[in-house]
C-alpha positions as CSV (number, residue, x, y, z in Angstrom):
1,M,0.0,0.0,0.0
2,N,1.6,3.3,-1.1
3,A,1.4,6.6,0.7
4,R,-1.6,7.9,-1.2
5,S,-3.6,4.7,-0.5
6,L,-2.6,5.0,3.2
7,T,-3.8,8.6,3.3
8,V,-7.2,7.7,1.7
9,F,-7.4,4.7,4.0
10,A,-6.9,6.8,7.1
11,A,-9.2,9.6,5.9
12,A,-12.0,7.0,5.2
13,I,-11.7,5.5,8.7
14,F,-11.8,9.0,10.3
15,A,-14.8,10.1,8.2
16,M,-16.7,6.9,8.8
17,A,-15.9,6.9,12.5
18,L,-17.4,10.4,12.8
19,I,-20.6,9.3,11.0
20,Q,-20.9,6.3,13.4
21,F,-20.3,8.5,16.4
22,F,-22.9,11.1,15.6
23,S,-25.4,8.5,14.5
24,A,-25.0,6.8,17.9
25,L,-26.2,10.0,19.5
26,G,-29.6,9.3,17.9
27,G,-30.0,5.9,19.5
28,I,-29.4,2.3,18.5
29,G,-31.7,2.4,15.5
30,V,-29.9,5.3,13.8
31,A,-26.6,3.8,14.7
32,V,-27.4,0.5,13.1
33,V,-28.7,2.2,9.9
34,A,-25.4,4.2,9.7
35,A,-23.4,1.1,10.2
36,L,-25.1,-0.6,7.3
37,L,-24.4,2.4,5.1
38,L,-20.7,2.6,6.0
39,P,-19.6,-0.2,3.5
40,F,-21.2,1.7,0.6
41,G,-19.7,5.0,1.7
42,T,-16.3,3.2,1.8
43,L,-16.6,2.0,-1.7
44,G,-17.7,5.4,-2.9
45,L,-14.6,7.0,-1.4
46,M,-12.3,4.4,-2.9
47,K,-13.9,5.0,-6.3
48,F,-13.9,8.8,-6.0
49,F,-10.2,8.9,-5.2
50,E,-9.4,6.1,-7.7
51,T,-7.6,4.1,-5.0
52,E,-6.8,0.4,-5.3
53,V,-6.7,-1.3,-1.8
54,R,-6.6,-5.0,-1.1
55,A,-10.0,-6.5,-0.4
56,V,-9.0,-7.4,3.1
57,W,-8.2,-3.8,3.9
58,I,-11.4,-2.5,2.3
59,A,-13.4,-4.9,4.4
60,A,-11.7,-3.6,7.5
61,I,-12.5,0.0,7.0
62,P,-16.2,0.1,7.9
63,A,-15.8,-2.4,10.8
64,G,-12.8,-0.5,12.2
65,A,-14.4,2.9,11.7
66,S,-17.6,1.8,13.3
67,A,-15.8,0.3,16.3
68,L,-13.8,3.6,16.7
69,G,-17.0,5.7,16.5
70,I,-18.8,3.5,19.1
71,L,-15.8,3.6,21.3
72,I,-15.6,7.4,21.2
73,W,-19.4,7.5,21.9
74,A,-19.0,5.1,24.9
75,I,-16.1,7.1,26.4
76,S,-17.8,10.5,25.9
77,H,-21.0,9.2,27.5
78,S,-19.4,7.0,30.2
79,A,-21.7,4.2,29.1
80,A,-21.2,0.6,28.4
81,G,-23.7,0.5,25.6
82,L,-23.0,-3.2,24.8
83,V,-25.9,-3.3,22.3
84,F,-24.2,-0.6,20.2
85,W,-21.3,-3.0,19.6
86,I,-23.4,-4.8,17.1
87,C,-22.7,-2.0,14.7
88,P,-19.1,-2.9,13.9
89,V,-20.2,-6.5,13.4
90,L,-22.9,-5.6,11.0
91,A,-20.7,-3.1,9.1
92,G,-17.9,-5.7,8.7
93,A,-20.2,-8.5,7.8
94,L,-22.0,-6.4,5.1
95,M,-18.7,-5.2,3.7
96,A,-17.3,-8.7,3.5
97,G,-20.4,-9.8,1.6
98,V,-20.1,-6.9,-0.8
99,V,-16.4,-7.6,-1.4
100,W,-17.2,-11.3,-2.0
101,W,-19.9,-10.4,-4.5
102,R,-17.8,-7.9,-6.4
103,N,-14.9,-10.4,-6.6
104,R,-16.9,-13.5,-7.4
105,D,-15.8,-13.0,-11.1
106,A,-12.1,-14.0,-11.3
107,R,-11.5,-11.9,-14.4
108,R,-8.8,-9.3,-14.1
109,C,-7.6,-6.4,-16.2
110,A,-4.7,-7.7,-18.3
111,L,-2.8,-4.5,-17.7
112,C,-3.5,-3.1,-14.2
113,N,-4.7,-6.5,-12.7
114,G,-7.8,-4.8,-11.3
115,G,-10.9,-6.9,-10.9
116,L,-13.4,-6.7,-13.8
117,A,-16.4,-8.0,-11.8
118,G,-19.2,-5.5,-12.1
119,A,-17.0,-3.1,-14.0
120,V,-17.0,-2.0,-17.7
121,A,-14.3,-3.8,-19.7
122,F,-13.2,-3.7,-23.3
123,Q,-11.3,-6.2,-25.5
124,C,-8.6,-4.3,-27.4
125,P,-9.0,-4.8,-31.2
126,R,-5.3,-4.6,-31.6
127,C,-3.8,-7.0,-29.0
128,G,-6.9,-8.8,-27.9
129,L,-6.4,-8.1,-24.2
130,N,-9.4,-7.5,-21.9
131,V,-8.8,-4.2,-20.1
132,C,-10.7,-2.0,-17.6
133,E,-12.5,1.2,-18.6
134,Q,-11.2,3.3,-15.8
135,K,-7.4,3.1,-16.3
136,C,-6.4,1.1,-19.3
137,W,-8.8,1.9,-22.2
138,D,-8.3,4.9,-24.5
139,F,-11.8,6.0,-25.6
140,M,-10.4,8.5,-28.2
141,R,-8.1,6.0,-29.9
142,L,-10.2,2.8,-29.3
143,R,-7.4,0.7,-28.0
144,C,-5.7,-0.2,-24.7
145,R,-3.0,2.1,-23.3
146,L,-0.3,-0.5,-24.0
147,C,-1.1,-0.5,-27.7
148,V,-1.0,3.3,-27.6
149,Q,2.4,3.3,-26.0
150,N,3.8,0.6,-28.4
151,Q,2.0,1.9,-31.5
152,V,0.6,-1.5,-32.3
153,P,-1.0,-1.5,-35.8
154,V,-4.5,-2.8,-36.5
155,F,-4.1,-3.0,-40.3
156,P,-2.0,-5.7,-42.1
157,P,1.5,-4.6,-43.3
158,D,1.0,-6.4,-46.6
159,G,1.2,-3.8,-49.4
160,R,-1.3,-5.7,-51.5
161,W,-4.0,-5.1,-48.9
162,W,-3.3,-1.4,-49.0
163,D,-3.3,-1.4,-52.8
164,R,-6.7,-3.2,-52.8
165,I,-8.3,-0.7,-50.4
166,F,-6.6,2.6,-51.5
167,G,-5.0,2.0,-54.8
168,P,-1.2,2.6,-55.4
169,A,0.8,4.8,-53.1
170,T,1.4,8.4,-54.2
171,P,4.8,10.1,-54.0
172,H,3.3,13.6,-54.2
173,G,1.9,15.9,-51.4
174,R,2.0,15.6,-47.7
175,C,0.1,13.6,-45.1
176,Q,-2.9,15.6,-43.9
177,L,-2.3,14.6,-40.3
178,C,1.5,14.5,-39.6
179,Q,2.6,16.5,-42.7
180,T,5.2,14.0,-43.7
181,A,6.2,14.4,-47.4
182,G,5.5,11.6,-49.9
183,Q,9.3,11.0,-50.3
184,D,9.6,10.1,-46.6
185,A,6.4,8.1,-46.0
186,E,4.0,5.9,-47.9
187,L,1.0,8.1,-48.7
188,R,-2.4,6.6,-49.6
189,N,-5.1,8.8,-51.0
190,C,-8.6,8.7,-49.5
191,P,-10.9,6.9,-52.1
192,S,-13.6,9.4,-51.2
193,C,-12.0,12.9,-51.2
194,G,-8.5,12.1,-52.5
195,R,-6.6,13.7,-49.6
196,P,-3.4,11.8,-48.7
197,Q,-2.6,10.3,-45.4
198,C,0.5,8.2,-44.6
199,R,0.0,4.5,-43.6
200,D,0.8,5.2,-40.0
201,C,-1.8,7.9,-39.7
202,W,-4.4,5.8,-41.5
203,D,-3.7,3.1,-38.9
204,D,-3.7,5.5,-35.9
205,A,-7.0,7.0,-37.0
206,N,-8.5,3.5,-37.3
207,G,-9.0,3.9,-41.0
208,V,-10.9,7.2,-40.8
209,C,-10.2,10.0,-43.2
210,S,-9.4,13.2,-41.3
211,R,-11.2,15.4,-43.9
212,C,-14.3,13.6,-45.2
213,K,-14.6,10.9,-42.4
214,W,-14.7,8.1,-45.0
215,V,-14.0,4.8,-43.2
216,V,-11.9,1.9,-44.6
217,T,-14.4,-0.7,-45.9
218,A,-12.3,-3.7,-44.8
219,L,-12.1,-3.0,-41.1
220,P,-10.9,-5.9,-38.9
221,E,-13.9,-7.6,-37.2
222,A,-12.5,-6.7,-33.8
223,L,-12.6,-3.0,-34.7
224,K,-15.9,-2.9,-36.5
225,A,-18.0,-3.0,-33.3
226,Y,-16.3,0.0,-31.9
227,M,-16.4,2.0,-35.1
228,S,-20.2,1.5,-35.5
């Protein structure tokens, strides 16, 4: 657990303990309701701060915070209040159940190893890895962040495929996106508007013309679903 996670962890316990303390002032009924809400507040804080904490520690937050809140209440009121100690038990049991339910699916993100149970995930059309929406999927480029970093192509390198889709390469002009001259890159004219783009830019744009938005007719099946 890194320093940021520890800070969020401590802040979550403090905030939840205050909630449990003030709810205990309203009686056992209010205290129990608050204890049952603590697990969901914990998950909300973890998601808001985008913090990854091991399941065992997440499960400990509401139980520990509830126990701390009840302890402060008992000390400040000089009362035993044994019935109030059911609150940490309920908070911990409910959190454990929620964690189990969320992790019942063993699928993990191929890049960050985060759990995919109950989360939105995408299969990258370039490398085929299943990745999470939150950290590892690039919505703008329609690929995983690893393929963005490594510039993994989606179109075949075979020149015959490019000739069949675009016609022969042109040595004239510049790429409409990266401005590379035809002498330094293989330019392919858009079959719709005739504007040239280099092969790398055609691939990076997922086969979409930057000017007229024409789309390559022979998109790989893995990419078609995202383009539509």
